[in-house]
C-alpha positions as CSV (number, residue, x, y, z in Angstrom):
1,X,-21.3,17.0,17.6
2,X,-22.5,16.7,14.0
3,X,-26.4,15.6,12.4
4,X,-26.1,11.9,10.9
5,X,-29.2,9.6,9.8
6,X,-29.6,6.0,11.1
7,X,-31.7,3.2,9.2
8,X,-33.7,2.1,12.6
9,X,-35.7,-0.6,12.8
10,X,-35.7,-1.3,8.8
11,X,-39.5,-1.5,8.6
12,X,-39.7,1.3,5.9
13,X,-39.1,4.8,5.0
14,X,-40.2,6.1,8.0
15,X,-37.8,4.2,10.1
16,X,-35.0,6.2,9.0
17,X,-34.2,9.3,11.8
18,X,-32.0,11.9,12.3
19,X,-29.7,11.8,15.6
20,X,-26.9,14.1,16.6
21,X,-23.6,11.9,17.1
22,X,-20.1,13.4,18.6
23,X,-18.1,14.2,16.1
24,X,-15.4,11.4,15.6
25,X,-11.5,11.6,15.2
26,X,-9.5,9.6,12.4
27,X,-7.3,6.9,14.0
28,X,-4.0,5.3,12.1
29,X,-5.1,4.6,8.3
30,X,-8.1,6.4,8.5
31,X,-9.4,9.9,7.2
32,X,-11.7,12.0,8.4
33,X,-14.1,13.1,5.6
34,X,-16.5,16.1,5.6
35,X,-19.8,15.2,3.3
36,X,-20.2,17.5,-0.1
37,X,-22.9,15.1,-1.6
38,X,-24.2,11.7,-1.7
39,X,-26.4,9.8,-4.0
40,X,-29.0,6.9,-3.5
41,X,-29.4,4.0,-5.3
42,X,-32.0,1.3,-5.2
43,X,-30.4,-1.0,-2.5
44,X,-30.9,2.0,0.0
45,X,-34.6,1.7,-0.1
46,X,-34.5,-2.2,0.3
47,X,-31.7,-1.8,3.8
48,X,-34.3,0.4,5.1
49,X,-37.3,-2.0,4.7
50,X,-34.9,-4.8,5.9
51,X,-34.9,-6.5,2.4
52,X,-31.0,-6.2,1.8
53,X,-29.4,-9.6,3.5
54,X,-30.1,-9.6,7.2
55,X,-31.4,-6.7,9.7
56,X,-28.4,-4.4,10.2
57,X,-27.9,-2.0,14.1
58,X,-30.7,0.7,13.9
59,X,-28.0,3.0,14.4
60,X,-25.9,2.1,11.2
61,X,-25.8,5.1,8.7
62,X,-26.8,4.3,4.8
63,X,-25.1,5.3,1.6
64,X,-22.7,4.3,-0.2
65,X,-22.4,6.8,-3.4
66,X,-20.7,9.8,-2.0
67,X,-17.9,12.6,-2.2
68,X,-16.3,14.6,0.3
69,X,-13.3,16.9,1.5
70,X,-10.6,15.8,3.7
71,X,-10.6,17.6,7.2
72,X,-8.8,15.5,9.5
73,X,-5.7,12.8,8.7
74,X,-4.6,9.7,11.3
75,X,-1.0,8.6,11.0
76,X,0.2,6.3,7.8
77,X,-2.5,8.2,5.4
78,X,0.2,8.3,2.4
79,X,0.0,11.3,0.1
80,X,-3.6,12.5,1.1
81,X,-3.9,15.8,1.8
82,X,-6.7,17.8,4.2
83,X,-8.5,19.7,1.8
84,X,-8.9,17.3,-1.1
85,X,-11.9,16.0,-2.4
86,X,-12.4,11.9,-2.6
87,X,-14.6,9.3,-3.0
88,X,-14.1,5.7,-2.0
89,X,-15.4,2.6,-3.5
90,X,-17.8,1.3,-1.0
91,X,-16.3,-2.6,-0.6
92,X,-13.5,-0.6,1.2
93,X,-11.6,-3.5,1.5
94,X,-11.7,-4.9,-2.4
95,X,-8.3,-2.9,-3.3
96,X,-7.6,-4.7,-6.4
97,X,-7.7,-8.2,-7.5
98,X,-10.7,-11.0,-7.9
99,X,-13.8,-10.7,-5.8
100,X,-14.3,-12.2,-2.7
101,X,-17.1,-12.7,-0.7
102,X,-15.6,-11.5,2.6
103,X,-15.9,-8.2,0.9
104,X,-19.2,-7.8,2.4
105,X,-18.1,-7.6,5.4
106,X,-16.9,-3.8,5.1
107,X,-19.4,-2.9,2.9
108,X,-20.3,1.2,3.4
109,X,-24.2,1.8,4.2
110,X,-24.6,-1.5,5.4
111,X,-22.5,-3.5,7.6
112,X,-20.1,0.3,7.7
113,X,-21.5,3.1,8.4
114,X,-21.9,5.0,4.7
115,X,-22.0,8.6,4.2
116,X,-25.3,10.0,5.1
117,X,-23.8,12.4,8.0
118,X,-22.2,15.4,8.0
119,X,-18.3,13.6,8.3
120,X,-17.4,10.4,7.5
121,X,-14.9,8.4,8.9
122,X,-13.0,6.1,5.7
123,X,-9.9,3.8,5.2
124,X,-7.1,5.6,3.6
125,X,-6.5,2.7,1.3
126,X,-10.2,2.7,0.1
127,X,-9.9,6.9,-1.2
128,X,-9.7,7.8,-4.6
129,X,-8.8,11.6,-5.0
130,X,-11.1,13.6,-7.4
131,X,-10.0,15.6,-10.0
132,X,-10.5,19.1,-10.7
133,X,-12.5,18.5,-13.9
134,X,-15.2,16.8,-11.9
135,X,-17.6,18.7,-9.8
136,X,-19.3,17.2,-6.7
137,X,-22.6,16.4,-8.6
138,X,-20.0,14.2,-11.2
139,X,-17.9,12.3,-8.6
140,X,-20.8,11.7,-6.2
141,X,-22.5,8.7,-7.9
142,X,-19.4,6.8,-9.5
143,X,-18.4,4.9,-6.2
144,X,-21.2,2.8,-6.6
145,X,-23.8,2.9,-9.7
146,X,-21.0,4.6,-11.8
147,X,-19.0,1.8,-10.6
148,X,-21.0,-1.0,-11.6
149,X,-21.7,0.1,-14.8
150,X,-18.2,0.4,-15.6
151,X,-17.3,-3.3,-14.5
152,X,-20.2,-4.7,-16.2
153,X,-19.0,-2.8,-19.8
154,X,-15.5,-2.6,-19.3
155,X,-13.7,-4.8,-17.1
156,X,-16.1,-7.9,-17.4
157,X,-18.1,-6.6,-21.2
158,X,-14.4,-5.3,-22.9
159,X,-16.8,-3.1,-25.1
160,X,-15.8,-1.9,-28.2
161,X,-16.9,0.6,-30.9
162,X,-19.8,-0.8,-32.5
163,X,-21.1,-2.7,-29.8
164,X,-24.9,-2.9,-29.2
165,X,-25.2,-2.6,-25.3
166,X,-28.9,-3.2,-23.9
167,X,-29.3,-2.1,-20.4
168,X,-32.8,-2.7,-18.5
169,X,-34.9,0.3,-17.1
170,X,-33.7,3.8,-16.3
171,X,-32.3,3.6,-13.0
172,X,-28.8,5.0,-12.0
173,X,-27.2,2.2,-13.4
174,X,-28.4,1.7,-16.3
175,X,-28.5,5.8,-17.1
176,X,-24.6,5.3,-16.8
177,X,-24.3,2.0,-18.9
178,X,-25.7,4.3,-21.5
179,X,-22.9,7.4,-21.1
180,X,-20.6,5.0,-20.8
181,X,-21.4,2.9,-24.1
182,X,-21.6,5.7,-25.8
183,X,-18.6,7.2,-24.5
184,X,-16.8,4.3,-25.7
185,X,-18.3,4.6,-29.3
186,X,-20.9,1.4,-28.6
187,X,-24.6,1.1,-29.6
188,X,-27.2,1.0,-26.9
189,X,-30.3,-0.5,-26.9
190,X,-32.6,0.2,-23.3
191,X,-35.7,-0.4,-21.8
192,X,-38.9,1.3,-20.3
193,X,-42.4,1.1,-19.4
194,X,-42.5,4.9,-20.0
195,X,-42.2,6.2,-23.1
196,X,-41.0,10.0,-21.2
197,X,-38.3,8.4,-20.1
198,X,-37.5,6.4,-23.4
199,X,-37.7,10.0,-25.2
200,X,-35.1,11.0,-22.1
201,X,-33.1,7.8,-22.8
202,X,-33.3,9.1,-26.7
203,X,-32.0,12.4,-26.1
204,X,-28.4,11.0,-23.8
205,X,-27.9,8.9,-27.8
206,X,-30.1,5.6,-26.9
207,X,-30.0,3.9,-30.7
208,X,-32.7,1.5,-29.6
209,X,-35.9,2.3,-27.0
210,X,-38.4,-0.6,-26.1
211,X,-41.4,0.0,-24.2
212,X,-41.9,-3.5,-22.7
213,X,-45.4,-2.8,-21.7
214,X,-46.3,-2.0,-25.6
215,X,-43.9,-4.5,-26.4
216,X,-44.0,-7.1,-23.7
217,X,-42.0,-9.6,-25.7
218,X,-39.4,-6.8,-25.8
219,X,-36.3,-9.3,-26.3
220,X,-37.9,-10.1,-30.1
221,X,-38.5,-6.0,-30.5
222,X,-34.8,-5.6,-29.7
223,X,-33.8,-8.1,-32.4
224,X,-36.2,-6.9,-34.9
225,X,-35.0,-3.3,-34.0
226,X,-31.1,-4.3,-34.3
227,X,-31.6,-6.2,-37.6
228,X,-31.6,-9.5,-35.9
229,X,-27.8,-8.9,-34.5
230,X,-29.0,-8.9,-31.0
231,X,-27.2,-7.1,-28.0
232,X,-23.3,-7.8,-27.7
233,X,-23.3,-6.6,-23.7
234,X,-26.2,-7.0,-21.8
235,X,-26.7,-5.2,-18.2
236,X,-29.3,-7.5,-16.5
237,X,-31.0,-5.4,-13.9
238,X,-34.0,-7.5,-13.1
239,X,-33.0,-10.8,-12.3
240,X,-34.8,-14.5,-13.1
241,X,-37.7,-11.9,-14.0
242,X,-36.4,-10.6,-17.2
243,X,-32.8,-13.1,-17.5
244,X,-34.9,-15.7,-20.0
245,X,-35.7,-12.5,-22.4
246,X,-32.0,-10.8,-21.8
247,X,-30.6,-14.6,-22.9
248,X,-32.8,-14.4,-26.5
249,X,-32.1,-10.5,-27.3
250,X,-28.4,-11.4,-26.8
251,X,-26.3,-12.0,-29.7
252,X,-23.8,-14.9,-30.4
253,X,-20.7,-14.7,-27.5
254,X,-22.9,-11.8,-25.3
255,X,-21.9,-11.3,-22.0
256,X,-24.7,-10.7,-19.7
257,X,-23.9,-8.8,-16.5
258,X,-26.2,-10.3,-13.5
259,X,-26.4,-7.2,-11.4
260,X,-30.0,-6.9,-9.5
261,X,-33.1,-8.6,-9.0
262,X,-35.4,-5.7,-10.1
263,X,-38.0,-7.6,-11.3
264,X,-38.4,-10.1,-8.1
265,X,-37.9,-13.5,-7.5
266,X,-40.9,-15.3,-8.9
267,X,-39.0,-17.6,-11.4
268,X,-36.7,-20.6,-10.4
269,X,-36.0,-21.7,-13.6
270,X,-34.5,-20.6,-17.2
271,X,-36.9,-21.9,-19.6
272,X,-34.1,-21.1,-22.5
273,X,-31.1,-23.0,-20.7
274,X,-30.1,-24.6,-24.0
275,X,-29.4,-21.2,-25.9
276,X,-27.5,-20.0,-23.2
277,X,-25.1,-22.7,-24.4
278,X,-26.1,-22.5,-28.7
279,X,-24.5,-18.9,-28.2
280,X,-21.9,-19.5,-25.9
281,X,-22.8,-16.7,-23.8
282,X,-21.4,-15.8,-20.5
283,X,-23.2,-14.9,-17.8
284,X,-21.9,-13.4,-14.6
285,X,-22.8,-11.5,-11.5
286,X,-21.8,-8.3,-11.2
287,X,-20.9,-7.1,-7.5
288,X,-19.8,-2.9,-7.6
289,X,-16.3,-3.5,-8.4
290,X,-12.9,-2.7,-6.8
291,X,-10.9,0.3,-5.8
292,X,-8.5,0.1,-8.8
293,X,-11.9,-0.3,-11.5
294,X,-12.7,3.0,-9.4
295,X,-10.0,4.8,-10.3
296,X,-9.5,4.0,-14.0
297,X,-13.2,4.9,-14.1
298,X,-12.7,8.5,-12.5
299,X,-9.6,8.9,-15.1
300,X,-12.0,8.4,-18.3
301,X,-15.0,10.3,-16.3
302,X,-12.7,13.0,-16.2
303,X,-10.8,12.9,-19.6
304,X,-14.1,12.4,-21.2
305,X,-16.3,15.2,-19.6
306,X,-18.7,12.3,-18.3
307,X,-21.9,14.3,-16.6
308,X,-24.0,11.8,-14.4
309,X,-27.7,12.3,-14.8
310,X,-29.2,14.1,-11.7
311,X,-32.8,13.4,-11.8
312,X,-33.3,15.6,-8.5
313,X,-31.2,17.2,-5.4
314,X,-32.2,17.5,-2.0
315,X,-30.8,19.4,1.0
316,X,-29.2,17.3,4.1
317,X,-32.1,17.8,5.8
318,X,-34.4,16.8,3.6
319,X,-32.9,13.4,3.0
320,X,-36.4,11.2,3.8
321,X,-38.3,13.5,0.7
322,X,-34.8,12.2,-1.1
323,X,-35.5,8.6,-0.3
324,X,-39.7,9.0,-0.9
325,X,-38.9,10.5,-4.4
326,X,-36.6,7.6,-4.8
327,X,-39.1,4.8,-3.9
328,X,-42.1,6.3,-6.2
329,X,-40.1,5.2,-9.0
330,X,-40.7,8.6,-11.4
331,X,-36.9,9.2,-11.3
332,X,-34.3,8.8,-14.6
333,X,-30.5,9.0,-13.4
334,X,-29.5,9.8,-9.8
335,X,-31.2,11.2,-6.6
336,X,-28.6,13.6,-4.9
337,X,-28.4,14.9,-1.9
338,X,-26.0,17.9,-0.7
339,X,-24.4,17.9,2.5
340,X,-24.7,20.9,5.1
């Protein structure tokens, strides 16, 4: 028997429940992986609150970010070997090529069981081997948060040295974006309502920091601080609540990656829609990424010693406390849960 967590009735954090399950055996094309570390994302909170698409089976195991060690292989698993460390793009059927909505049918932690168990069954085709140069803490957050930032900056944004990247907030994706942008020689602007978090962002290399409570018109402040340049690539995590300001803050020909809606869904229109055309902006929704993108991210992370910011770590038996810490929104970077 193994210990695992289930999402329960999806009425809040109290629904998360620890259970015992039989140990699974891998079938053809499947790999059994022992959890070494997993990371939380904002969507994991939404799942427990019943606010991430349709309600899921109460027995669903959550979490889409994780790293583990191969302990058993089914037939037809290629060159994978017992003892290797692996990670997995959370849309396990999106191996390469363009996005298609069908990928949501195979999404770890929502439509498929995720990482928050002592062992996880994963499809071999979706796995990426973790090189020795990356620790568990470096590898675990790459699959969802890191991959989303990589997709926005590199695959869509084609980030180059000297670009100005704007990322909103100091959550996992935003801090990854800061680090990846600096790795590519870009300048970075970041927003937050906390001066303490902005101080930490500057320590990580942020060139421009804007407190949006001190500067409610933060787009104007960004333009002032950038000498009127505006941002070449924007990671838009606030949704319609902040998109008008992101459009105002954009440089001509900027790429805006719409990643989330942390600011809520109150707005129903863009008051500056014309600016989108006049600046020739690219506006694209980003839904994590494919296994091929994840492979490229892993190679870049290993070559450059990318060290994701881990706000704090919790033991496997303290998963509920990890969720509560994330919900308190005092973190900067990732919240990690160690395997047993």
